[in-house]
C-alpha positions, 0 to 999 in steps of 0.5 A: 263127205261123199256128196257135192251140191252146188245149185247156184247158177253163176254169171261172171264178167263186166256188165254181166247183170245188164247182159243177162237181165232176162234172168230176172223175168223167170223169178217173178214180178216184184223184187225186194232189193236188200243192201247196205246204206251206201256202198251199192250206190257208190259202186254202181251195183244198185243202179245196174240192178235197177236198170236191169229190173226196169228193162225186164218190167219188174217192180221193186222196193229197196231196203237199204238199212243192213248194217255190218254184222246184221242184227236179227232186229234189222232182218225182221224189219226187212222181212216185214217189208217184204211180206207187206209188199208181197214180193216174189224174190230178193236181190241181195247186193253188197258184202256178206252182211246183205247177202247173208241177211237176204237168206234169212229175210227170204225165209221170213217172207216165205213163212209168214207165220214165223218170227226171226227167232223161229229161223234158228229153231225150226228145221228145213225152212224154205225161202223165196228165190235169192239173187246175190250180187257181191260187191266185196271179195271175201265171204263167198256168201253168193254161193253158200247156204250159210248166213251169219246173224248177230244175236244181241241177246246171246252176245254172239254171231251165229249161223242161222241153221238153215240151208238157203243157196242163192239161185243166181249170182252175178260176179262183176269185179267192177263193183269192187274197184272203189273198195278201200284197201283196208276192206279189200285186204280184210275180205281177201283174208276171209276168202283165204281162211275159207280156202284153208279151212276147207282144205284142212278139214275133216270133210275134205276129199279129192274134189274139194281139195282141187277147188281149194288148191285152185283157189289158193293158187289164184289168191297167191297171185294177188299177194303182192298187190294186197301188200302194195295196194296196187289193185287193178281190175284184173287183180280184183277179178282174181280176188272175186274168183278166189272168194267164190271158189272159197264159198263153193268149198265151204258149202261142202266142208264147212269152216273150222277153228278160226271162224269159230274163234273169230266170232268172239273177236268180232262181237266183243272187240269189233274186229272185221270178220276176215281180220278176226279169222286171219289174226289167229292163222299163224298159231292155228296152223302151228297147232297141227300135228299132221303137217303134210297138207299144212306144209303144202299151202305156201307152195301152192300160194307161190311163196318160197318158204313157210317162214315167208308165208307166216311173215306175209300173214302177219303183215296182212293181219296187223291188229292193235287190241289187248286181250285180258286173261279173263277174256281169253279164257272166256273165248276159249271156253266158248270155242270148246263148246262149239261142237260144229266147228270142232267137228270139222277140225281133222285132229283132236284139240284141247282147251289148252291149245285153243287158249294158246292160239288166242294168247300167242296171236295177241302177244 
């Protein structure tokens, strides 16, 4: 990789939206707010956005039906609303689901003659401007070009195949204060997986490695809090920065095996995305033949030994599900056909190795 592209303008800090409400004025006169059914109302993020838009004299409508693992059908419904209301830009508020959905909705609003399935088939589609307000610390979607959509027809989750970066992201750790511990841990594991998969990546270089190592160092400072559940605003802020750095990283490198392998676990076994990645990590890291960078990870995190590192990973990714041999074989076959994720893994890997990652992760 010989290029680095990060067009998103990032504002960070407490009350950051109110302090920079004039940024919205540059984007148009009417916004579509895309969010989930409840959390943005509880954590104050939706209210802050509404107040900022009111101060800027910008009209808005709210679409608050985005589900976890958003479906193409829901996204199309929001796109129709945006077209009907002739909105100028979109503000996504929430975790990865609303932020990812906003990118696809933005394309549907911009390109009035296409349907949802066309987004996966027609290259280089444009979008109306997207503003991201993350309320979890995991996906990094606030600074990536990616969007993952649930396709029920194909029984899988899939990246939409376009490249839409948010034009602005507002990072306020206050919005994560009331996030339940289980969700906080799962999303933190997702951020960790971005940092590691961007680090152990065929597309990595000296610049991306610097981002990965900085992100892992910050993430490592949060481990004790994630294990104990003692998460104050300072730790929440560190987790948010680690997540955003992970997003900046994978925007350059892409993700790798655990993400590709985890999609089957999320769709078929309803495992949260970060947990679905993380439960595979001990065995994923063991599969590497070239160990120099792998063996640095626990040191960057501030963990005394590799064995202790594996122990911490297991504690953070406990899963109570059973996989049959038939299911494991089906998931491994799906992964061996995922050429994009395989291409990012820096070593040759076989079907049998993928099979064993699944098997050993769930023994």
